[in-house]
Residue, then its C-alpha position, 0 to 999 in steps of 0.5 A: m169362759y168359752a175359750d177352752v171350748a173353742a180351743c178343744h178339738s177332741d174330747c170336749t166333754t170336760a171343757i163344755d161341762n166347765f163352761i156351762t157350770q161357770f156360765r150358770a153361776s155368772p151374772s150373764s146367766k140372768v142376762y141371758s134369761v132376760i134377753l130370752a124373755v124380751t125376744y119373746a115379748l117384743p112381737a106381742l108388744i108390737g101387736i098390742f101397741w102398733g097393730a090393735p090401735l091402727i084401725a080401732r083408734e081411727l074408728e073410736a075417734g071418728t077420724h076415719r071419715v077424714a083419713w078415708n076421704q075421696s083423695i085417699t081411699r081407705t084401701r090406699w090408706l091401709a096399704v101404706k100403713l100396713a106396708l110401712l109398719a110391717a116393714i119396720t116391725a120386720v126390721v126391729a124384730g130381725l135386728l133384735s134376733w140377730a143381736v141375740t143369736t150372735w150374743a148367745q152363740p157360745v152358749d147355744s154351741a156348748i149346751g146344744d139346745r137352740i133347737t129345743p122349744l124354749v130357745f128356738g123361738a128366740r133365735g134365727i128368723v122366726p121372731i120376724g114371723y112372730a112380729v109380723f103376725a102379731f102386728t097384722l093380728g092386732t090390726a085385724a082385731g082392731a078392725l073387727i072389734r072397733r075398740s082399742v083396749p078390747a082389741m089389745a086384749a084379744t091380740l094378746g090372747v090369740y097371739v099367745a095361743a098361736v105361738a104356744s100351739m106351734p111347739l106343742w102340736m105343729r112344729a115337730h111336723l113341719v119337717p120330716a123328723v128322724h125316727e130311730t128304734t134302738a136297744l135301750d141303754v140302761k145306763n143312760l136313762t132319763g127316768i124310772i117311774v114306779g107307780q102305786g100298783d107296781d106298774m112302771q115307766v122306763i124313759g130312755g135317754e135324750v138324744a144329744n144336741a136335738w129336740t126329742f119330742s117322742n120318746q117311748t120304751l117298747t117291749t120285744s113285741g112292740a108294745v109300750f112298756t108299762g111294767p109291772a115292776d119286779p118288787t125285788a129289783c125295782g119295786r118298793n122293796g127294790g134292790g137299788i138303782q143298780g139292781c133295777q138297771t140290771w133287771i131292766g136290761s134283761l127284758g130286751l127293751r127298745q127305745d123308740v124316738f122321734y127327734h129333730p137334730d140340730s141340723h134341722f134348725w134352719a129348715l124348721q126356722w124357714a118352715e115356721t116363719g113361712v107359716f106365720l107370714a102366710l097367716s099374716a098375709m091372710l089377716a092383711g087380706l081380711c083387713f082390706w076386705w073388712i074396711r071395704r065391705r063392712l066399715t062405713 
């Protein structure tokens, strides 16, 4: 399916559209969705089943008194465990991400969505950061809570909250975004929403091959456009989509967007991975401090 896209060198819109249509109708589309879910789930599973029981299981069973004897200090025991399992975690997550990124490359190239929030976290090196973070988070939760099952539940909740908060509030600001204010293209609108009181919202078109995280339509004075709608053009008794577009075009509106183009993909990957590895280092430090000062 991808051969026509790869062989295209000029206007490739038709070839890309045909490829996307065929892909979405094929069994590979379901495989794609499953692999995407597995890539996101793996770090959480590592945190739950490798990280959380690491210290908590020793404390529950009372075997920490034997494991942390005079010949093997608790600090050395934890250092060996963390280093070995964190390395294995990074390798497992890295191999999975490499395989998924390579397999999905034709789809990512055609659709141009690898930088969008849904796909971004399952590509490149970010899954490594997620996995190491989940592992150290689970270890810290086990040390603090001292019981495996509650530590597993806490690990899952905190991990999901941390990973979900990244695209919602943080990722867009890790690397300076592109900011553009251009004349509104009325023939390429994402939506026209007319409210109950004839107020309206006009949403400009998305930037191709990019993650648009702020998209506002401005009036000539610089305020966000909120209507009111012209009832003879865009109101409840409007004259249809063409008449509405003509009226919107007469207002001189502008589209103000902040976005990350596909060229920012690796800069964002390194930045986000660095954030999660830094959090992992802090959690590991907490584990060392806790077992030395708080656990007896």
